[in-house]
C-alpha positions as a Markdown table, in Angstrom:
| # | Residue | x | y | z |
|---|---|---|---|---|
| 1 | Unk | -14.5 | 13.5 | 1.2 |
| 2 | Unk | -13.7 | 11.3 | -1.7 |
| 3 | Unk | -15.6 | 10.5 | -5.0 |
| 4 | Unk | -15.8 | 7.0 | -6.4 |
| 5 | Unk | -15.5 | 5.5 | -9.8 |
| 6 | Unk | -15.3 | 1.9 | -11.0 |
| 7 | Unk | -12.9 | 0.0 | -13.3 |
| 8 | Unk | -13.9 | -3.1 | -15.0 |
| 9 | Unk | -11.1 | -5.6 | -15.5 |
| 10 | Unk | -10.5 | -7.7 | -18.6 |
| 11 | Unk | -12.2 | -10.6 | -16.7 |
| 12 | Unk | -15.2 | -8.5 | -15.9 |
| 13 | Unk | -14.5 | -7.9 | -12.3 |
| 14 | Unk | -15.2 | -4.3 | -11.0 |
| 15 | Unk | -12.5 | -2.5 | -9.0 |
| 16 | Unk | -13.6 | 0.4 | -6.7 |
| 17 | Unk | -11.5 | 3.6 | -7.0 |
| 18 | Unk | -11.6 | 6.6 | -4.7 |
| 19 | Unk | -10.4 | 10.1 | -5.6 |
| 20 | Unk | -9.6 | 12.9 | -3.2 |
| 21 | Unk | -9.0 | 16.3 | -4.9 |
| 22 | Unk | -7.5 | 19.4 | -3.5 |
| 23 | Unk | -9.5 | 22.7 | -3.6 |
| 24 | Unk | -10.0 | 24.1 | -7.0 |
| 25 | Unk | -7.1 | 26.2 | -8.4 |
| 26 | Unk | -4.8 | 25.0 | -5.5 |
| 27 | Unk | -1.2 | 24.5 | -6.7 |
| 28 | Unk | -0.6 | 20.8 | -7.1 |
| 29 | Unk | 2.7 | 19.2 | -6.1 |
| 30 | Unk | 1.9 | 15.7 | -7.2 |
| 31 | Unk | -0.5 | 12.8 | -7.3 |
| 32 | Unk | -0.3 | 10.1 | -4.6 |
| 33 | Unk | -1.8 | 6.7 | -5.3 |
| 34 | Unk | -2.6 | 4.7 | -2.1 |
| 35 | Unk | -2.4 | 0.9 | -2.0 |
| 36 | Unk | -4.0 | -0.6 | 1.1 |
| 37 | Unk | -3.3 | -3.7 | 3.2 |
| 38 | Unk | -4.7 | -7.2 | 3.6 |
| 39 | Unk | -8.3 | -7.4 | 4.8 |
| 40 | Unk | -9.0 | -3.7 | 4.7 |
| 41 | Unk | -9.9 | -1.1 | 2.0 |
| 42 | Unk | -9.0 | 2.3 | 0.7 |
| 43 | Unk | -11.7 | 4.1 | 2.7 |
| 44 | Unk | -9.7 | 3.7 | 5.8 |
| 45 | Unk | -7.1 | 6.2 | 4.4 |
| 46 | Unk | -9.4 | 9.2 | 4.7 |
| 47 | Unk | -7.3 | 10.9 | 7.4 |
| 48 | Unk | -4.0 | 10.3 | 5.5 |
| 49 | Unk | -5.5 | 11.5 | 2.3 |
| 50 | Unk | -6.7 | 14.7 | 3.9 |
| 51 | Unk | -3.2 | 15.4 | 5.2 |
| 52 | Unk | -1.7 | 14.9 | 1.8 |
| 53 | Unk | -4.3 | 17.2 | 0.3 |
| 54 | Unk | -3.4 | 19.9 | 2.9 |
| 55 | Unk | 0.2 | 19.5 | 1.8 |
| 56 | Unk | -0.8 | 20.1 | -1.9 |
| 57 | Unk | -1.2 | 16.6 | -3.3 |
| 58 | Unk | -4.1 | 15.0 | -5.0 |
| 59 | Unk | -4.8 | 11.5 | -3.8 |
| 60 | Unk | -6.3 | 8.4 | -5.4 |
| 61 | Unk | -6.9 | 5.0 | -3.8 |
| 62 | Unk | -8.5 | 1.7 | -4.8 |
| 63 | Unk | -9.8 | -1.5 | -3.3 |
| 64 | Unk | -7.9 | -4.7 | -4.2 |
| 65 | Unk | -9.7 | -7.5 | -5.9 |
| 66 | Unk | -11.5 | -9.4 | -3.1 |
| 67 | Unk | -11.4 | -6.4 | -0.8 |
| 68 | Unk | -13.6 | -3.5 | 0.2 |
| 69 | Unk | -16.2 | -2.6 | -2.5 |
| 70 | Unk | -14.4 | -4.4 | -5.3 |
| 71 | Unk | -15.6 | -7.7 | -6.8 |
| 72 | Unk | -14.1 | -11.1 | -5.9 |
| 73 | Unk | -14.3 | -13.5 | -3.0 |
| 74 | Unk | -13.0 | -11.9 | 0.2 |
| 75 | Unk | -9.2 | -12.5 | 0.3 |
| 76 | Unk | -9.2 | -14.4 | -3.0 |
| 77 | Unk | -7.3 | -14.1 | -6.3 |
| 78 | Unk | -8.5 | -15.3 | -9.6 |
| 79 | Unk | -4.9 | -15.5 | -11.0 |
| 80 | Unk | -1.4 | -15.0 | -9.6 |
| 81 | Unk | -0.8 | -11.5 | -11.0 |
| 82 | Unk | -4.2 | -10.0 | -10.3 |
| 83 | Unk | -3.0 | -7.4 | -7.8 |
| 84 | Unk | -0.1 | -6.3 | -10.0 |
| 85 | Unk | -2.4 | -6.1 | -13.0 |
| 86 | Unk | -4.9 | -4.0 | -11.1 |
| 87 | Unk | -2.3 | -1.6 | -9.8 |
| 88 | Unk | -0.9 | -1.1 | -13.4 |
| 89 | Unk | -4.4 | -0.5 | -14.6 |
| 90 | Unk | -5.1 | 2.2 | -12.0 |
| 91 | Unk | -1.8 | 3.9 | -12.6 |
| 92 | Unk | -2.2 | 3.9 | -16.4 |
| 93 | Unk | -5.6 | 5.4 | -16.0 |
| 94 | Unk | -4.3 | 8.0 | -13.5 |
| 95 | Unk | -1.5 | 9.0 | -15.9 |
| 96 | Unk | -4.1 | 9.4 | -18.7 |
| 97 | Unk | -6.4 | 11.5 | -16.6 |
| 98 | Unk | -3.6 | 13.8 | -15.4 |
| 99 | Unk | -2.0 | 13.9 | -18.9 |
| 100 | Unk | 1.2 | 12.9 | -17.2 |
| 101 | Unk | 1.7 | 16.5 | -16.1 |
| 102 | Unk | 2.3 | 15.9 | -12.3 |
| 103 | Unk | 4.7 | 13.7 | -10.4 |
| 104 | Unk | 3.2 | 10.3 | -9.6 |
| 105 | Unk | 4.0 | 8.9 | -6.1 |
| 106 | Unk | 3.0 | 5.4 | -5.1 |
| 107 | Unk | 2.3 | 4.9 | -1.4 |
| 108 | Unk | 1.7 | 1.3 | -0.2 |
| 109 | Unk | 1.0 | 0.0 | 3.2 |
| 110 | Unk | 1.5 | -3.6 | 4.4 |
| 111 | Unk | 0.3 | -5.9 | 1.6 |
| 112 | Unk | -0.1 | -2.7 | -0.5 |
| 113 | Unk | 3.5 | -1.9 | 0.2 |
| 114 | Unk | 4.5 | -5.3 | -1.0 |
| 115 | Unk | 2.3 | -5.0 | -4.1 |
| 116 | Unk | 3.8 | -1.6 | -4.9 |
| 117 | Unk | 7.4 | -2.6 | -4.3 |
| 118 | Unk | 7.0 | -5.8 | -6.3 |
| 119 | Unk | 5.4 | -4.0 | -9.2 |
| 120 | Unk | 8.3 | -1.6 | -9.3 |
| 121 | Unk | 10.9 | -4.5 | -8.9 |
| 122 | Unk | 9.3 | -6.3 | -11.9 |
| 123 | Unk | 9.0 | -3.1 | -13.9 |
| 124 | Unk | 5.3 | -3.5 | -14.2 |
| 125 | Unk | 4.8 | 0.1 | -13.3 |
| 126 | Unk | 6.7 | 3.4 | -13.8 |
| 127 | Unk | 6.4 | 6.0 | -11.0 |
| 128 | Unk | 8.4 | 9.0 | -9.9 |
| 129 | Unk | 8.7 | 8.0 | -6.3 |
| 130 | Unk | 7.6 | 5.2 | -3.8 |
| 131 | Unk | 6.6 | 5.3 | -0.2 |
| 132 | Unk | 6.4 | 2.0 | 1.7 |
| 133 | Unk | 4.7 | 1.8 | 5.1 |
| 134 | Unk | 5.3 | -1.4 | 7.1 |
| 135 | Unk | 5.5 | -3.4 | 3.8 |
| 136 | Unk | 4.9 | -7.1 | 4.0 |
| 137 | Unk | 8.3 | -8.0 | 2.6 |
| 138 | Unk | 8.6 | -10.8 | 5.3 |
| 139 | Unk | 5.2 | -12.1 | 6.5 |
| 140 | Unk | 6.9 | -13.9 | 9.4 |
| 141 | Unk | 5.7 | -17.4 | 8.5 |
| 142 | Unk | 6.7 | -20.4 | 10.6 |
| 143 | Unk | 8.3 | -23.4 | 8.9 |
| 144 | Unk | 4.9 | -25.2 | 9.0 |
| 145 | Unk | 3.2 | -22.2 | 7.4 |
| 146 | Unk | 5.8 | -22.0 | 4.7 |
| 147 | Unk | 5.2 | -25.7 | 3.9 |
| 148 | Unk | 1.5 | -25.1 | 3.6 |
| 149 | Unk | 2.0 | -22.1 | 1.4 |
| 150 | Unk | 4.3 | -24.1 | -0.9 |
| 151 | Unk | 1.7 | -27.0 | -1.1 |
| 152 | Unk | -1.8 | -25.7 | -0.8 |
| 153 | Unk | -1.9 | -23.3 | -3.8 |
| 154 | Unk | -1.2 | -26.2 | -6.2 |
| 155 | Unk | -4.0 | -28.3 | -4.7 |
| 156 | Unk | -6.7 | -25.8 | -3.5 |
| 157 | Unk | -5.7 | -22.3 | -4.7 |
| 158 | Unk | -9.0 | -20.9 | -3.8 |
| 159 | Unk | -9.2 | -22.3 | -0.2 |
| 160 | Unk | -9.7 | -19.4 | 2.1 |
| 161 | Unk | -8.8 | -19.4 | 5.8 |
| 162 | Unk | -8.5 | -16.8 | 8.6 |
| 163 | Unk | -5.7 | -14.4 | 7.8 |
| 164 | Unk | -4.4 | -14.5 | 11.4 |
| 165 | Unk | -4.0 | -10.8 | 11.7 |
| 166 | Unk | -3.5 | -9.9 | 15.4 |
| 167 | Unk | -5.9 | -6.9 | 15.4 |
| 168 | Unk | -4.9 | -5.6 | 18.9 |
| 169 | Unk | -1.5 | -4.8 | 17.4 |
| 170 | Unk | -2.8 | -2.7 | 14.5 |
| 171 | Unk | -2.4 | 0.5 | 16.6 |
| 172 | Unk | -1.9 | 1.7 | 20.2 |
| 173 | Unk | -5.2 | 3.7 | 19.6 |
| 174 | Unk | -8.0 | 1.4 | 20.8 |
| 175 | Unk | -10.5 | 3.4 | 18.7 |
| 176 | Unk | -8.6 | 2.5 | 15.5 |
| 177 | Unk | -8.8 | -1.2 | 16.5 |
| 178 | Unk | -12.5 | -1.1 | 17.4 |
| 179 | Unk | -13.3 | 0.8 | 14.2 |
| 180 | Unk | -11.5 | -1.9 | 12.2 |
| 181 | Unk | -13.5 | -4.7 | 14.0 |
| 182 | Unk | -16.8 | -3.0 | 13.3 |
| 183 | Unk | -16.1 | -2.0 | 9.7 |
| 184 | Unk | -18.3 | -4.1 | 7.4 |
| 185 | Unk | -15.8 | -3.7 | 4.5 |
| 186 | Unk | -12.9 | -5.3 | 6.5 |
| 187 | Unk | -12.6 | -9.1 | 6.5 |
| 188 | Unk | -10.3 | -11.8 | 7.9 |
| 189 | Unk | -9.9 | -14.1 | 4.8 |
| 190 | Unk | -6.9 | -15.0 | 2.8 |
| 191 | Unk | -6.8 | -17.6 | 0.0 |
| 192 | Unk | -4.0 | -20.0 | -0.6 |
| 193 | Unk | -3.1 | -18.3 | -3.9 |
| 194 | Unk | -2.9 | -14.9 | -2.2 |
| 195 | Unk | -0.8 | -16.3 | 0.7 |
| 196 | Unk | 1.7 | -17.7 | -1.9 |
| 197 | Unk | 1.8 | -14.4 | -3.7 |
| 198 | Unk | 2.8 | -12.7 | -0.4 |
| 199 | Unk | 5.5 | -15.2 | 0.4 |
| 200 | Unk | 7.0 | -15.3 | -3.1 |
| 201 | Unk | 6.7 | -11.6 | -3.9 |
| 202 | Unk | 8.4 | -10.6 | -0.6 |
| 203 | Unk | 11.5 | -12.8 | -1.2 |
| 204 | Unk | 11.7 | -11.8 | -4.9 |
| 205 | Unk | 11.5 | -8.0 | -4.0 |
| 206 | Unk | 14.2 | -8.3 | -1.3 |
| 207 | Unk | 16.5 | -9.9 | -4.0 |
| 208 | Unk | 16.2 | -6.7 | -6.0 |
| 209 | Unk | 17.0 | -4.3 | -3.2 |
| 210 | Unk | 20.7 | -3.8 | -4.0 |
| 211 | Unk | 19.8 | -2.6 | -7.5 |
| 212 | Unk | 16.9 | -0.3 | -6.5 |
| 213 | Unk | 16.7 | 2.8 | -8.6 |
| 214 | Unk | 13.3 | 4.4 | -7.8 |
| 215 | Unk | 13.5 | 7.1 | -5.1 |
| 216 | Unk | 11.9 | 5.5 | -2.1 |
| 217 | Unk | 10.9 | 6.3 | 1.5 |
| 218 | Unk | 10.7 | 3.2 | 3.7 |
| 219 | Unk | 9.0 | 3.5 | 7.0 |
| 220 | Unk | 8.3 | 0.6 | 9.3 |
| 221 | Unk | 7.2 | -0.3 | 12.8 |
| 222 | Unk | 9.7 | -1.9 | 15.1 |
| 223 | Unk | 7.0 | -3.4 | 17.4 |
| 224 | Unk | 5.1 | -4.8 | 14.4 |
| 225 | Unk | 3.4 | -8.2 | 15.1 |
| 226 | Unk | 1.5 | -8.4 | 11.8 |
| 227 | Unk | 4.5 | -8.5 | 9.5 |
| 228 | Unk | 8.1 | -9.2 | 10.4 |
| 229 | Unk | 10.2 | -5.9 | 10.7 |
| 230 | Unk | 13.2 | -8.0 | 9.5 |
| 231 | Unk | 11.9 | -7.7 | 5.9 |
| 232 | Unk | 12.1 | -3.9 | 6.0 |
| 233 | Unk | 15.4 | -4.0 | 7.9 |
| 234 | Unk | 16.9 | -6.3 | 5.2 |
| 235 | Unk | 15.7 | -4.1 | 2.4 |
| 236 | Unk | 17.0 | -1.0 | 4.0 |
| 237 | Unk | 20.4 | -2.6 | 4.6 |
| 238 | Unk | 20.8 | -3.8 | 1.0 |
| 239 | Unk | 19.3 | -0.9 | -0.9 |
| 240 | Unk | 21.5 | 2.1 | -2.1 |
| 241 | Unk | 21.4 | 4.7 | 0.6 |
| 242 | Unk | 21.2 | 7.5 | -2.0 |
| 243 | Unk | 18.0 | 6.0 | -3.4 |
| 244 | Unk | 16.2 | 4.6 | -0.4 |
| 245 | Unk | 15.7 | 6.7 | 2.7 |
| 246 | Unk | 14.6 | 4.5 | 5.6 |
| 247 | Unk | 13.5 | 4.9 | 9.2 |
| 248 | Unk | 12.3 | 2.4 | 11.9 |
| 249 | Unk | 9.8 | 3.6 | 14.5 |
| 250 | Unk | 10.8 | 1.2 | 17.3 |
| 251 | Unk | 7.8 | 1.5 | 19.6 |
| 252 | Unk | 5.0 | 1.7 | 17.0 |
| 253 | Unk | 2.6 | -1.0 | 15.9 |
| 254 | Unk | 1.8 | -1.9 | 12.3 |
| 255 | Unk | -0.4 | 0.9 | 11.1 |
| 256 | Unk | 2.0 | 3.8 | 11.3 |
| 257 | Unk | -0.4 | 6.4 | 9.9 |
| 258 | Unk | -3.2 | 5.2 | 12.3 |
| 259 | Unk | -1.2 | 5.2 | 15.5 |
| 260 | Unk | -2.2 | 7.3 | 18.5 |
| 261 | Unk | -1.6 | 11.0 | 17.6 |
| 262 | Unk | 1.5 | 11.5 | 19.7 |
| 263 | Unk | 3.1 | 8.3 | 18.2 |
| 264 | Unk | 2.0 | 9.0 | 14.6 |
| 265 | Unk | 3.2 | 12.6 | 14.4 |
| 266 | Unk | 6.9 | 11.8 | 13.8 |
| 267 | Unk | 5.7 | 9.4 | 11.0 |
| 268 | Unk | 3.8 | 12.3 | 9.3 |
| 269 | Unk | 6.7 | 14.6 | 9.9 |
| 270 | Unk | 9.1 | 12.1 | 8.1 |
| 271 | Unk | 6.7 | 11.7 | 5.2 |
| 272 | Unk | 6.1 | 15.5 | 4.9 |
| 273 | Unk | 9.8 | 16.3 | 5.0 |
| 274 | Unk | 10.7 | 13.7 | 2.4 |
| 275 | Unk | 8.0 | 14.9 | 0.0 |
| 276 | Unk | 9.0 | 18.5 | 0.7 |
| 277 | Unk | 12.6 | 17.8 | -0.4 |
| 278 | Unk | 11.5 | 16.1 | -3.6 |
| 279 | Unk | 8.5 | 18.3 | -4.4 |
| 280 | Unk | 8.9 | 21.8 | -3.0 |
| 281 | Unk | 5.7 | 23.7 | -2.3 |
| 282 | Unk | 6.5 | 26.5 | -4.8 |
| 283 | Unk | 6.2 | 24.0 | -7.7 |
| 284 | Unk | 2.7 | 24.2 | -9.1 |
| 285 | Unk | 0.8 | 22.4 | -11.9 |
| 286 | Unk | -2.7 | 22.4 | -13.3 |
| 287 | Unk | -5.3 | 20.4 | -11.3 |
| 288 | Unk | -5.6 | 16.9 | -12.7 |
| 289 | Unk | -8.9 | 15.7 | -14.1 |
| 290 | Unk | -9.6 | 12.6 | -11.9 |
| 291 | Unk | -13.4 | 12.4 | -11.7 |
């Protein structure tokens, strides 16, 4: 189970943070900071966090502004860089609490993958490694939607509409889809300002792929209907192969780590192998103070 703390931003908004700690005195291979997707919250990552803990990693997650238990209108942003500012704040706090003694790995899914990658691309954060799961590098907007995103944020930046996520394609596991539908902390809103951030940040991050320098594992779903797989394919093709290791899971839906067990196992295997190469199990460090 996780423990919760709160951050208060410079504007007075509260951001909910969850910490998952390994057993006391367990050798620690690193700290993983989870960044969740659009409409959801960090509490949905309990299963992934427990796996990471069993592999020797401490885990921290937080709810974006306008999501989960954090303040803000659902799906809204109070300024363009809110998501980047909050990520930087969480990471800086994490580094302080761990005294910078353990490797810091950033793991972002969907919108969270975009936020994580864009923060790295703009040098807003400094991490030892990056894991991207079905990142929203290409939201798959139609020409009409692109026109709206280019126009509405200037006129009504706080206008919120349905986010259009096709929930049946979250996962092949019907239980995952049902749990999402019934989760009171999940929502279906996106503001014009957030939509513009997604569209702009994806394109800007793709432009930086050829000069990528942070060790990265990029995993994406080939049958994704929530974000366009073309964004991940384009990033993988452009990025230096010695820096970015990538893999497409052709038959999987959007939530790679929440797929049905037989489909998700190769995803976990790929993540565990990549982490194992970078952070061998015989490397140990003191437990971080995160509570």
